[in-house]
C-alpha positions, 0 to 999 in steps of 0.5 A: 410432532407435525403429521405432515412433516417428513422429519418427525423430530427436530433437534438443535444443531450448531447452526442454530446458535448465535456464536457471537455471544457464546463465550466458549465458541471458537471465534474466527481470527481477525483478518489483519492487513498484509504487511509489506516488506520494503527494501530501501535500496535498489533491488534490480530496478536500475534498468527501469529508472530511465525507461519510460514504459508502462512496465517500469511504471507498474514495477515502481507503483507495486514497490512504492505505491501507498507507502508512507514516510516522514521527511527527514529535513522537515520534521513533522511533514508526513507524506504518502506516496500516491497509489496510482500516479507517477511521472517521468522527468527529464534530466536536469543539472540538479536531477538525474531524471527518470521516474518520480513518485508523487507524494501528498500530505493527504490521502490520494489527492485528486488535485495534481497541484497538491502532488510533490515529485520525489525522484528515484535513483541510487542513494536518493533521499526517498530511500533515506526517508523510507528507511528512517520511517 
């Protein structure tokens, strides 16, 4: 006993043990990444497809950002939708226009030249690829 100590006796408590190597200690559950549920159809976003606004862009990035898929027509090509970049396209003869997600074959490419746009519209190829993946 140390005479200068305020507590004359010291005992071991649970904080003194290393629980990492204790076989009988209750281990913390591993933290798994949160799963996202993506419905591969329009769920009320028809009104936002042709609106060029930051609110519309944010809604599409929240739904499609960082989602991965394989192209159906070109088997073996794996795409990832960019987490923060989208573009708005004008209507053409072959494309209805509106918001497009930017995809890349690598993780969030820094080069804008590597990005490939996929248009978002009702019954689009993007939804088919996402559903298949």
